[in-house]
C-alpha positions as CSV (number, residue, x, y, z in Angstrom):
1,M,0.0,0.0,-0.1
2,S,1.8,3.0,-1.1
3,G,1.0,6.4,0.5
4,S,-1.1,5.0,3.5
5,R,1.8,5.1,5.8
6,L,4.8,7.4,6.1
7,N,8.3,5.9,6.2
8,P,9.6,6.6,9.7
9,A,12.7,8.1,8.1
10,E,10.6,10.6,6.2
11,R,8.6,11.7,9.4
12,R,10.0,14.8,10.8
13,G,8.8,16.0,14.2
14,T,9.9,19.1,16.2
15,A,13.0,18.8,18.2
16,A,10.9,18.5,21.4
17,D,9.1,15.5,20.0
18,E,12.4,13.8,19.2
19,H,13.9,14.6,22.6
20,L,11.0,14.5,25.1
21,G,8.1,13.2,23.2
22,D,4.9,13.0,25.4
23,R,6.9,13.8,28.4
24,L,6.9,17.5,27.4
25,A,3.1,17.7,27.5
26,A,3.0,15.8,30.6
27,L,5.4,18.3,32.3
28,V,3.1,21.2,31.2
29,D,0.1,19.3,32.5
30,G,1.7,18.6,35.8
31,E,1.4,14.8,35.3
32,L,5.1,13.7,35.8
33,G,6.5,12.2,38.9
34,H,9.3,13.8,40.9
35,D,12.1,12.1,39.2
36,A,10.8,12.3,35.7
37,R,10.0,16.0,36.1
38,E,13.6,16.7,37.3
39,R,15.0,14.9,34.2
40,V,12.8,16.9,31.9
41,L,13.5,20.2,33.5
42,A,17.2,19.4,33.4
43,H,16.9,18.7,29.5
44,L,15.0,22.0,29.1
45,A,17.8,23.8,30.8
46,T,20.3,22.6,28.1
47,C,18.1,22.4,25.0
48,P,16.8,25.8,23.7
49,K,14.4,24.1,21.1
50,C,12.7,22.1,23.7
51,K,12.6,25.1,26.0
52,T,10.8,27.1,23.3
53,E,8.3,24.3,22.7
54,A,7.6,24.0,26.4
55,D,7.0,27.7,26.7
56,A,4.6,27.6,23.6
57,Q,2.7,24.7,25.2
58,R,2.4,26.6,28.5
59,R,1.1,29.7,26.6
60,L,-1.4,27.7,24.8
61,K,-2.6,26.0,27.9
62,S,-2.9,29.4,29.6
63,V,-5.2,30.7,26.6
64,F,-7.4,27.7,27.0
65,A,-7.7,28.2,30.8
66,Q,-8.7,31.8,30.3
67,T,-11.3,31.1,27.6
68,A,-14.9,30.9,29.0
69,P,-16.6,27.6,28.1
70,P,-19.4,27.8,25.6
71,P,-22.9,28.2,27.0
72,P,-25.0,25.1,27.0
73,S,-27.2,24.4,23.9
74,E,-30.9,25.1,23.9
75,S,-31.5,21.3,23.1
76,F,-29.4,20.3,26.1
77,L,-31.2,22.7,28.4
78,A,-34.5,21.4,27.1
79,R,-33.5,17.8,27.8
80,L,-32.4,18.7,31.4
81,Q,-35.8,20.5,32.0
82,G,-37.5,17.3,30.7
83,L,-35.9,15.0,33.3
84,P,-38.1,13.9,36.1
85,G,-37.6,15.7,39.4
86,G,-38.3,14.8,43.0
87,S,-41.8,14.6,44.4
88,D,-43.7,17.9,44.7
89,G,-44.9,17.0,48.1
90,D,-41.5,17.2,49.7
91,S,-42.1,18.0,53.3
92,G,-38.5,19.3,53.8
93,S,-37.7,16.5,56.3
94,A,-34.4,14.8,56.5
95,P,-34.1,11.5,54.6
96,F,-34.9,8.3,56.6
97,G,-36.7,10.5,59.1
98,G,-33.5,11.4,60.9
99,G,-32.9,14.8,62.5
100,G,-29.6,15.6,60.8
101,F,-27.3,18.3,61.9
102,G,-28.6,21.4,63.7
103,S,-31.9,19.5,64.6
104,G,-31.3,19.7,68.4
105,R,-31.2,16.0,68.6
106,P,-27.9,14.3,69.0
107,L,-26.8,11.7,66.4
108,G,-24.7,8.6,66.9
109,G,-25.0,5.3,68.5
110,V,-23.2,6.0,71.8
111,R,-25.0,5.0,75.0
112,G,-26.2,8.0,77.0
113,F,-26.6,10.3,74.0
114,G,-30.2,9.7,73.3
115,Q,-31.5,8.2,70.0
116,G,-29.0,6.8,67.5
117,V,-28.9,7.2,63.8
118,F,-32.3,6.3,62.0
119,D,-34.2,6.8,65.3
120,V,-32.9,3.5,66.7
121,D,-31.9,3.3,70.3
122,A,-28.2,2.4,70.6
123,E,-28.9,0.1,73.5
124,Q,-30.8,-2.3,71.3
125,F,-27.6,-3.5,69.5
126,A,-25.0,-5.8,71.0
127,F,-22.3,-8.1,69.5
128,A,-23.4,-11.7,69.3
129,P,-20.7,-14.2,70.1
130,A,-20.1,-17.0,67.6
131,G,-18.3,-20.4,67.6
132,A,-16.5,-21.5,70.7
133,H,-17.0,-18.2,72.5
134,A,-20.8,-18.6,72.6
135,A,-20.7,-21.2,75.3
136,V,-18.5,-19.3,77.6
137,L,-20.6,-16.2,77.9
138,P,-23.7,-15.9,80.2
139,R,-27.0,-15.7,78.7
């Protein structure tokens, strides 16, 4: 098949592609580990072509970071509005009938602190011994 693939000898990348490859983009994106980052930075200190490419990638990343994202499309907003919502008769109570924070009722399952989570008294729970330990404990 002629023309479908370039001969590797004919491909020419930038100096940064030949020297650092994907590590340059990983450096700009902050994805390199400490040791790899140090090696790439040492290379950038001695290779002006790679340093120029790194600076260009940083500028491009900065431009994209400062650009506002596009507003949502009308069709997307219409689909969001068409999604089913919660029940209209929401009483505003906490889920599972619990008091939640700021309800004035303490939470947790510690003895002496009132009702536990999910309105269950903490004293109703106990560990059940199993196996050889079951016969040793009084009933």
